[in-house]
FIRO-41199 format. One record per residue (C-alpha): x, y, z; residue in three letters; chain. Coordinates in steps of 0.5 Angstrom, whole numbers, plus 500, padded with zeros to 3 digits. Layout:
N
c1:c2:c3:code:unit
X:Y:Z:ALA:A
...
This chain:
609
c1:c2:c3:code:unit
113:279:170:MET:A
111:286:171:ILE:A
116:286:177:LYS:A
121:283:173:THR:A
119:288:167:TYR:A
120:294:172:LEU:A
127:292:174:LYS:A
129:292:167:THR:A
126:298:166:LEU:A
130:301:172:TRP:A
136:298:170:ARG:A
136:301:163:THR:A
135:308:166:PHE:A
141:307:171:LYS:A
146:304:166:LYS:A
145:309:161:HIS:A
144:315:165:ILE:A
149:319:161:THR:A
146:317:155:ARG:A
139:319:158:PHE:A
142:326:160:LEU:A
145:327:153:SER:A
138:327:150:LEU:A
135:331:155:VAL:A
141:337:154:PHE:A
140:336:146:MET:A
132:337:147:VAL:A
133:343:152:LEU:A
138:346:147:ILE:A
135:345:141:SER:A
127:346:143:VAL:A
129:352:148:GLY:A
133:356:143:PHE:A
128:355:137:ILE:A
122:357:141:SER:A
126:363:145:GLY:A
127:366:138:ILE:A
120:364:135:GLY:A
116:367:141:SER:A
120:373:142:ALA:A
117:375:135:THR:A
110:374:138:ASP:A
112:377:145:LYS:A
114:383:141:ILE:A
108:383:137:GLU:A
103:382:143:TYR:A
106:388:146:SER:A
106:392:141:MET:A
098:391:140:THR:A
097:392:148:ASP:A
101:399:147:TYR:A
097:401:141:TYR:A
091:400:145:LYS:A
093:403:152:ALA:A
096:409:149:GLN:A
090:409:143:THR:A
095:410:138:VAL:A
092:413:132:SER:A
090:409:126:ASP:A
090:415:121:PHE:A
094:421:121:ILE:A
090:425:115:ILE:A
095:431:113:LYS:A
093:437:109:SER:A
096:439:103:ALA:A
094:446:104:SER:A
098:452:108:PRO:A
091:454:111:THR:A
089:447:113:GLY:A
083:443:113:PHE:A
076:447:113:THR:A
071:445:118:GLN:A
067:442:112:GLU:A
073:437:111:GLN:A
073:436:118:THR:A
066:434:118:GLU:A
067:430:112:ALA:A
072:425:116:VAL:A
067:425:122:ARG:A
062:422:117:ALA:A
067:417:115:VAL:A
068:415:122:PHE:A
062:416:126:PRO:A
064:412:132:ASP:A
071:413:132:ALA:A
075:417:136:GLU:A
078:424:132:ILE:A
082:429:134:GLU:A
085:435:131:THR:A
092:439:131:GLY:A
098:441:127:MET:A
105:439:126:SER:A
110:442:122:VAL:A
117:440:121:ASP:A
122:446:120:VAL:A
129:445:117:PRO:A
135:447:122:VAL:A
141:444:118:GLY:A
144:439:114:ASP:A
139:433:114:LYS:A
136:436:121:ARG:A
129:438:122:SER:A
125:440:129:VAL:A
118:438:129:ARG:A
113:442:132:TYR:A
106:439:135:TYR:A
100:444:136:PHE:A
095:439:140:LEU:A
090:440:146:ASP:A
095:437:151:LEU:A
090:437:157:GLU:A
085:433:154:ASN:A
089:429:149:GLN:A
085:422:148:LYS:A
089:419:142:ILE:A
097:418:142:ASN:A
097:419:149:LYS:A
104:423:151:LEU:A
107:419:157:LYS:A
110:425:162:LEU:A
117:422:164:LEU:A
119:429:168:GLU:A
116:435:170:GLY:A
109:438:168:ARG:A
104:440:163:LEU:A
104:447:160:PRO:A
100:452:164:GLU:A
101:458:160:ILE:A
102:459:152:PHE:A
109:459:152:TYR:A
111:453:156:GLU:A
112:447:152:VAL:A
113:439:152:LEU:A
120:436:149:ALA:A
121:429:147:GLU:A
125:425:151:ARG:A
133:424:148:ALA:A
135:418:144:ASP:A
141:416:139:ASN:A
139:422:134:VAL:A
134:427:138:ILE:A
138:431:142:GLY:A
132:433:147:GLY:A
132:438:153:TYR:A
132:438:160:SER:A
126:441:164:VAL:A
127:449:165:GLY:A
131:449:158:ASP:A
129:455:154:ARG:A
127:453:146:ALA:A
124:457:140:GLU:A
118:456:136:LEU:A
119:458:129:ILE:A
112:460:127:LEU:A
111:464:120:GLY:A
119:466:120:GLY:A
118:469:127:ASN:A
122:466:133:LYS:A
118:465:139:ILE:A
122:464:146:PRO:A
119:458:150:VAL:A
120:454:156:THR:A
121:447:157:VAL:A
116:445:163:CYS:A
116:437:162:GLY:A
119:431:158:ILE:A
115:426:155:VAL:A
115:420:150:GLN:A
110:419:144:SER:A
107:413:143:PRO:A
109:414:135:LEU:A
116:416:136:THR:A
119:410:141:PHE:A
125:408:136:ALA:A
132:410:139:ARG:A
135:411:132:ASP:A
131:417:130:GLY:A
125:419:127:GLU:A
125:421:120:PRO:A
122:428:118:SER:A
116:430:113:TYR:A
122:434:109:ASN:A
125:427:107:ASN:A
127:428:100:PRO:A
124:421:099:ASP:A
117:425:099:ASP:A
115:422:105:GLY:A
116:414:104:VAL:A
119:411:110:MET:A
126:408:109:PRO:A
128:401:110:ASP:A
129:400:117:SER:A
135:396:117:THR:A
139:401:114:THR:A
137:406:120:GLY:A
137:413:119:THR:A
144:415:116:LYS:A
141:417:109:ASP:A
135:420:111:MET:A
132:427:114:ASP:A
132:426:121:CYS:A
129:430:127:LEU:A
133:434:131:GLU:A
128:435:137:ASN:A
121:435:138:ILE:A
117:440:141:LEU:A
109:440:144:TYR:A
106:446:144:ALA:A
098:449:146:SER:A
094:448:140:LYS:A
092:455:142:ALA:A
098:458:139:LEU:A
097:455:132:MET:A
089:454:131:PRO:A
090:452:124:VAL:A
087:444:123:THR:A
093:441:119:GLY:A
092:434:122:ASP:A
086:430:123:ILE:A
088:424:128:TYR:A
083:418:128:VAL:A
083:412:132:ALA:A
078:406:130:LEU:A
073:403:135:GLU:A
073:396:136:ASN:A
081:396:137:ARG:A
080:389:140:ASN:A
078:386:134:LEU:A
085:386:131:PHE:A
093:385:133:GLN:A
097:391:131:ALA:A
099:391:124:LEU:A
096:384:123:SER:A
094:382:116:SER:A
086:383:118:GLY:A
088:390:121:TYR:A
092:392:114:LYS:A
086:390:110:LYS:A
081:394:115:THR:A
086:400:114:VAL:A
086:400:107:GLU:A
079:400:106:LYS:A
078:406:110:PHE:A
084:410:107:ALA:A
081:409:100:ALA:A
074:412:103:GLU:A
078:418:106:ILE:A
082:419:099:LYS:A
075:419:096:GLN:A
073:425:101:VAL:A
079:429:101:LEU:A
083:427:095:PRO:A
089:432:096:GLU:A
090:430:103:ALA:A
096:425:105:ALA:A
093:419:109:VAL:A
099:416:114:LEU:A
097:409:117:THR:A
102:405:122:LEU:A
105:402:116:SER:A
108:409:115:GLU:A
110:410:122:ASN:A
117:409:123:TYR:A
117:406:130:SER:A
112:401:129:PHE:A
114:399:122:LYS:A
122:398:124:SER:A
120:394:130:LEU:A
115:390:126:LYS:A
121:389:121:SER:A
126:387:126:TYR:A
121:382:129:ALA:A
120:379:123:GLU:A
127:378:121:LYS:A
128:375:128:VAL:A
122:370:126:GLU:A
125:369:119:GLY:A
132:367:122:ILE:A
128:362:127:GLY:A
125:359:121:PHE:A
131:358:118:ILE:A
135:355:124:LEU:A
129:351:126:MET:A
131:346:120:VAL:A
138:346:122:ALA:A
137:345:130:PHE:A
132:340:129:LEU:A
136:336:124:LEU:A
142:335:128:VAL:A
138:334:134:THR:A
134:328:130:ALA:A
140:325:128:LEU:A
144:325:134:VAL:A
137:322:138:VAL:A
137:317:132:LEU:A
144:315:133:SER:A
143:315:141:THR:A
137:310:141:MET:A
139:305:135:THR:A
146:304:139:ARG:A
142:303:145:LEU:A
138:298:142:LEU:A
144:295:139:ASP:A
148:294:146:GLU:A
141:291:149:GLU:A
141:285:144:ARG:A
142:280:149:SER:A
137:283:154:GLN:A
132:283:148:ILE:A
133:276:147:ALA:A
132:274:154:CYS:A
125:278:154:LEU:A
123:275:148:ARG:A
124:268:151:THR:A
121:269:157:LEU:A
114:271:153:GLY:A
114:278:152:TYR:A
111:281:146:SER:A
115:286:141:ALA:A
111:292:143:PHE:A
112:290:151:GLY:A
120:290:150:ILE:A
120:296:145:ILE:A
115:300:150:SER:A
121:300:155:LYS:A
125:304:150:TYR:A
120:308:148:LEU:A
119:310:155:ILE:A
126:312:156:PHE:A
126:316:150:ALA:A
119:319:152:LEU:A
122:321:159:LEU:A
128:324:156:ALA:A
125:328:151:THR:A
119:330:156:GLY:A
124:332:161:VAL:A
128:336:156:GLY:A
122:339:153:GLY:A
120:342:160:THR:A
126:345:161:GLY:A
126:348:154:ALA:A
120:351:155:TYR:A
123:356:161:PHE:A
130:356:157:VAL:A
125:359:151:GLY:A
122:364:156:VAL:A
128:366:158:GLY:A
131:367:151:ILE:A
125:371:149:ALA:A
125:376:155:TYR:A
133:377:153:LEU:A
131:378:146:ILE:A
126:383:148:TYR:A
131:386:153:TYR:A
136:387:148:VAL:A
131:390:143:PHE:A
131:396:148:ASN:A
138:398:145:TYR:A
134:400:139:SER:A
127:402:142:PHE:A
124:404:148:ASP:A
120:398:148:MET:A
113:398:151:PRO:A
111:394:157:PRO:A
112:386:155:VAL:A
105:383:154:SER:A
103:377:159:SER:A
100:373:153:SER:A
103:366:152:ILE:A
107:365:146:ALA:A
108:357:145:MET:A
107:356:137:VAL:A
114:355:136:PHE:A
115:351:142:TYR:A
109:346:141:VAL:A
112:345:133:ILE:A
119:344:135:THR:A
118:339:141:LEU:A
112:335:137:THR:A
117:334:132:VAL:A
123:332:136:ILE:A
118:327:140:VAL:A
115:324:134:ALA:A
122:323:131:ALA:A
125:320:137:THR:A
119:315:138:LEU:A
119:313:131:LEU:A
126:312:131:ALA:A
126:308:137:THR:A
120:304:135:LEU:A
123:302:128:LEU:A
129:300:131:ALA:A
126:296:136:GLY:A
121:293:131:LEU:A
127:291:127:ARG:A
131:288:133:MET:A
125:284:136:THR:A
124:281:129:ASN:A
130:277:129:GLU:A
130:270:132:ARG:A
133:270:140:PRO:A
138:266:138:ALA:A
141:271:133:ASN:A
140:276:138:LEU:A
144:272:144:LEU:A
150:272:139:ARG:A
155:278:139:PRO:A
154:282:134:LYS:A
160:281:129:PRO:A
164:287:128:PRO:A
165:290:121:ARG:A
170:287:117:ALA:A
176:292:115:GLY:A
176:295:108:LYS:A
182:299:104:LYS:A
181:306:105:VAL:A
182:311:099:VAL:A
189:313:101:LEU:A
191:305:101:GLU:A
191:306:093:ARG:A
196:311:094:ILE:A
202:307:096:PRO:A
207:314:096:PHE:A
203:317:102:LEU:A
200:310:105:TRP:A
207:307:106:ASN:A
209:313:110:ARG:A
204:313:115:LEU:A
205:310:122:PRO:A
201:304:124:PHE:A
197:308:129:LYS:A
194:313:124:TYR:A
193:307:119:LYS:A
189:304:124:SER:A
185:310:125:THR:A
183:312:118:LEU:A
181:305:117:ARG:A
177:305:124:ASN:A
174:312:121:VAL:A
171:309:115:LEU:A
169:302:118:ARG:A
162:304:120:TYR:A
160:308:115:LYS:A
153:310:118:SER:A
156:312:124:ARG:A
161:316:120:PHE:A
156:319:116:ILE:A
152:321:122:MET:A
158:324:126:THR:A
160:328:120:VAL:A
153:331:118:VAL:A
152:333:125:ALA:A
158:336:126:VAL:A
158:340:119:ALA:A
151:343:121:PHE:A
154:345:128:SER:A
159:348:124:THR:A
155:352:120:ALA:A
151:354:125:LEU:A
157:357:129:VAL:A
159:360:122:LEU:A
152:363:121:THR:A
152:366:128:GLY:A
159:369:127:PHE:A
157:372:120:ALA:A
151:376:123:LEU:A
155:378:129:LEU:A
161:381:124:ASP:A
156:384:120:LEU:A
153:388:125:CYS:A
159:389:129:LEU:A
165:391:124:PHE:A
160:393:118:HIS:A
155:397:122:ASP:A
149:394:119:PHE:A
143:392:123:GLY:A
142:395:130:SER:A
144:393:137:ALA:A
138:388:137:SER:A
141:384:131:ILE:A
147:384:135:ARG:A
144:381:141:GLY:A
141:376:137:ILE:A
147:374:133:ALA:A
151:373:140:ALA:A
145:368:142:VAL:A
146:364:136:ILE:A
153:363:137:VAL:A
152:361:144:ILE:A
147:356:143:PHE:A
150:353:136:ALA:A
157:352:141:GLY:A
153:349:146:LEU:A
149:344:141:LEU:A
156:343:138:THR:A
159:341:145:ALA:A
153:336:146:VAL:A
153:333:139:VAL:A
160:331:140:ILE:A
160:329:147:TYR:A
154:325:146:THR:A
157:321:139:LEU:A
164:320:143:THR:A
161:318:149:ASN:A
157:313:145:ILE:A
163:311:141:ASN:A
167:309:147:VAL:A
161:305:150:SER:A
161:301:144:GLU:A
168:300:144:ARG:A
169:298:151:ASN:A
172:291:149:ARG:A
176:294:144:GLU:A
179:299:149:ILE:A
180:293:154:ALA:A
184:289:149:THR:A
189:295:148:LEU:A
190:295:156:MET:A
191:288:156:VAL:A
196:288:151:LEU:A
200:293:155:GLY:A
198:300:152:TYR:A
199:306:156:TYR:A
193:311:158:ASP:A
195:316:153:ARG:A
196:311:147:GLU:A
189:308:149:VAL:A
186:315:149:THR:A
190:317:143:GLY:A
187:311:139:TYR:A
180:314:141:ILE:A
181:321:140:TYR:A
185:321:133:ARG:A
178:318:131:GLU:A
174:323:134:VAL:A
178:329:131:TYR:A
178:326:124:VAL:A
171:326:124:ASN:A
170:333:127:THR:A
175:335:122:PHE:A
172:332:116:ILE:A
165:335:119:GLY:A
168:342:119:ILE:A
170:341:112:LEU:A
163:340:110:PHE:A
161:345:114:GLY:A
164:350:110:TYR:A
159:349:104:PRO:A
153:348:108:LEU:A
155:355:112:SER:A
155:358:105:LEU:A
148:356:104:LEU:A
145:358:111:LEU:A
149:365:111:ILE:A
146:366:105:LYS:A
139:364:107:LEU:A
139:369:113:VAL:A
142:375:110:PHE:A
136:374:105:SER:A
131:374:111:VAL:A
135:380:114:MET:A
135:384:107:GLY:A
142:386:108:PHE:A
149:383:108:GLY:A
153:379:103:THR:A
158:373:104:ILE:A
163:376:101:SER:A
163:382:106:GLY:A
164:377:112:VAL:A
171:378:115:SER:A
176:373:113:TRP:A
178:372:120:PHE:A
171:369:122:MET:A
171:364:117:TRP:A
178:361:121:LEU:A
175:363:128:LEU:A
169:358:127:ALA:A
173:352:126:PRO:A
177:353:133:PHE:A
170:354:137:VAL:A
168:347:134:VAL:A
175:344:135:ILE:A
175:347:142:GLY:A
169:344:144:PHE:A
171:337:142:THR:A
178:338:146:ALA:A
173:340:152:LEU:A
169:333:151:VAL:A
175:329:150:THR:A
178:331:157:LEU:A
171:330:160:MET:A
171:323:157:LEU:A
178:322:159:LEU:A
177:318:166:ARG:A
171:314:163:LYS:A
176:311:158:ILE:A
182:310:163:ILE:A
178:307:168:LYS:A
174:302:164:ILE:A
174:295:168:ASN:A
178:290:163:MET:A
175:284:166:ASN:A
168:286:165:GLU:A
169:289:158:SER:A
173:282:156:LEU:A
167:278:159:LYS:A
161:282:156:ALA:A
161:278:149:ASN:A
162:271:152:GLU:A
């Protein structure tokens, strides 16, 4: 019996290899996309934490409100609050140089720096007083070259200096500029989603020897036990808030800046959270579409295997023994797809991380493994697939073998709504009448197809809406544009696999019907048209339902992003998305053309005898 069982198992895989591959690609696309979007956020946060530790980024910058800076007693009072922390002193000042433009001067002990370590990109450290380091150029900061002449403005006096090196500070890695302390919002960091358009930005940043400005205007504090927290995590924030309150008690007039007020860290964290929010929203849509198609695939596979299930029952196989064959089929398909999805997800995560380099000088990518989204989505898919297969199998095996051996009677045709409108119905050619009747003949198949296409259309529209907002309305950043492009690509791929799988199942189920048409003398184009008209009707109806669904999905995504309105999406985007769906449908129909016209008429007509 085991040998017979293994043979039937092998034949099931061989016979339904196309269906098996469809399941593999469905899982690969859905799980790969969701885990990639989700793990990208984790990768960014892990990398930020590694960078925070490696560069000993300050947890606090305590700024004096007095022009004479902190006294020695005040500095010692801070040391008393942090007896085991790393503490350095310095001075920074922002000097306005034009409309919404300032230059920042840092006066630090550049040779013995342990906190906020500068990364030397070019040149060397200063060797004499009148040599300085310059921050690397970005989209806003102009920057200098080694050997350029610059000016320090001290007490109204302009002191000529020479740039001897180009550096990058771990506090200023955003490429879209750094806000000035002269910000008209009293130092409150602007919303990172709007960029630096409306804030007072730094034109340049220079680092000079502390000896040129011996006043202590800034105290930098790096807490001990930095391995206890992930940067900007909730635990870290609670610790920082606790110490910030103690500092304010000791120095009530001072301004205490944390990483939550640092523009680069705050904006990168903000964008990472937006990507994660998009991932959560799209996860629901992708999982629902995948679950629907998987459910349809497995239930229809069991329907096609009615006679074989009946034979196994008569041979004495238990219900679970029979169902296990299909559970193995589903488990292998999801397992292969899930394995491939892991690598797709890793690729997407690295792609998004790379895209973020257009807006940030990203720290080296962390080696930490991020698998939360992958495990969640794969677990849901596998559980849904196995449960659907089990329930459908139990329903099938509970029937009497004699009933299973009989061909499943076709659904009776029913009048459609248009038939009640004679003025329209009577003018339709016969082929369109039969198409409309067939579409509504199997309601569960029709509803499943329409829902799957509707969600696919909504995903494509969401990607286009987000892309439109970034490209044509100048919202967000290059990183968000890259994510929008990924959404469009994977939504399109999902749409293609969904339509291919459902259409392929439809064709497989109707081999006898198609063979009958061929025997009656229908030409190839008439036979394919008979099937394709139903495909396009289902797709068109799915697109119509996809519009209201996309309004909800787009609204949710814009809400997570913190910007954008549905009315702001360009009109042509609403027209472009349906063409993408229809284009994939056309591609699928071409792929299935050979399968339809090469149907073996003799075998198909004898199948139910």
